[in-house]
C-alpha positions as CSV (number, residue, x, y, z in Angstrom):
1,G,98.0,-2.2,93.6
2,T,101.4,-3.9,93.6
3,S,101.8,-7.6,93.3
4,E,102.8,-9.8,96.1
5,L,106.1,-10.7,94.3
6,T,106.9,-7.0,93.9
7,R,106.3,-6.3,97.6
8,L,108.3,-9.3,98.7
9,R,111.2,-8.3,96.5
10,E,111.0,-4.8,97.8
11,A,111.1,-6.0,101.5
12,L,114.1,-8.2,100.8
13,V,116.0,-5.4,99.0
14,T,115.2,-2.9,101.8
15,V,115.8,-5.0,104.9
16,G,118.0,-7.8,103.5
17,P,121.3,-6.0,103.6
18,S,120.8,-5.1,107.2
19,V,119.9,-8.6,108.2
20,V,122.9,-10.1,106.4
21,G,125.2,-7.5,107.8
22,A,124.0,-8.2,111.3
23,A,124.5,-12.0,110.6
24,V,128.0,-11.4,109.3
25,T,128.9,-9.3,112.4
26,S,127.5,-11.9,114.8
27,G,129.2,-14.8,112.9
28,G,132.6,-13.0,112.9
29,A,132.4,-12.5,116.7
30,A,131.4,-16.1,117.0
31,L,134.4,-17.1,115.1
32,F,136.7,-15.3,117.5
33,L,135.0,-16.8,120.4
34,M,135.5,-20.3,119.0
35,Q,139.4,-19.7,118.8
36,G,139.5,-19.5,122.7
37,T,141.0,-22.0,124.9
38,V,138.3,-21.7,127.6
39,I,135.7,-24.4,126.7
40,F,132.7,-22.2,127.7
41,F,133.7,-19.5,125.1
42,S,134.4,-22.0,122.3
43,T,131.1,-23.7,122.9
44,F,129.3,-20.5,123.1
45,G,130.8,-19.3,119.9
46,S,129.7,-22.5,118.2
47,F,126.2,-21.9,119.5
48,V,126.1,-18.3,118.4
49,L,127.4,-19.3,114.9
50,V,124.8,-22.0,114.4
51,T,121.8,-20.0,115.7
52,T,123.0,-17.0,113.5
53,A,123.1,-19.1,110.5
54,A,119.7,-20.6,111.2
55,S,118.2,-17.2,111.8
56,L,119.7,-15.8,108.6
57,F,118.2,-18.8,106.7
58,A,114.9,-18.3,108.3
59,A,114.7,-14.6,107.7
60,V,116.1,-14.5,104.1
61,V,114.9,-17.8,102.7
62,A,112.3,-19.7,104.6
63,F,109.9,-16.9,105.8
64,P,109.8,-15.1,102.3
65,T,109.2,-18.4,100.7
66,L,106.3,-19.3,103.0
67,A,104.9,-15.7,102.8
68,F,104.9,-16.0,99.0
69,A,103.4,-19.4,99.0
70,A,100.6,-18.2,101.5
71,R,99.6,-15.4,99.0
72,A,97.0,-17.8,97.5
73,L,95.3,-18.2,100.8
74,P,92.2,-16.0,101.6
75,P,92.8,-13.1,104.1
76,C,91.9,-14.0,107.6
77,S,91.0,-10.7,109.2
78,M,88.9,-10.7,112.3
79,A,88.3,-7.0,112.2
80,G,84.7,-6.2,112.2
81,A,83.7,-9.8,112.1
82,A,80.4,-10.9,113.6
83,A,79.7,-14.4,114.8
84,K,76.3,-15.9,115.2
85,V,75.9,-17.8,118.4
86,R,72.8,-19.9,119.3
87,V,71.7,-19.5,122.7
88,T,69.5,-22.3,124.0
89,E,67.4,-21.8,127.1
90,G,64.8,-24.5,127.6
91,A,62.6,-24.5,124.6
92,A,63.3,-20.9,123.5
93,E,66.0,-20.4,120.9
94,E,67.4,-17.1,119.7
95,E,70.3,-15.9,117.6
96,V,72.6,-13.4,119.2
97,G,75.1,-11.5,117.2
98,V,78.5,-11.3,119.0
99,E,80.9,-8.7,117.9
100,M,84.5,-9.8,118.0
101,M,87.2,-7.5,119.2
102,R,88.7,-5.4,116.5
103,L,92.3,-6.2,115.9
104,E,94.4,-3.2,114.9
């Protein structure tokens, strides 16, 4: 199989240019909004610019870093897992297998 670093690099190379392009487009539109004389438009332009920059940072830097750092954690798949539940009724005690919903 391929390593986590290779898959992360491939994902960033594949999707990264589209994400950056969308951010540049939104940021450019925000810059034009900020030049207006109506306070609402200039404020909205500032808001769009800040949220676009934060989203770009999260998508290209923060999330890939966290995803790569989490590679050492064990997988947490609930598919097909069975939980043992103790059912107590008076003095009788029995183990009941409870099948969890399969997540796909």
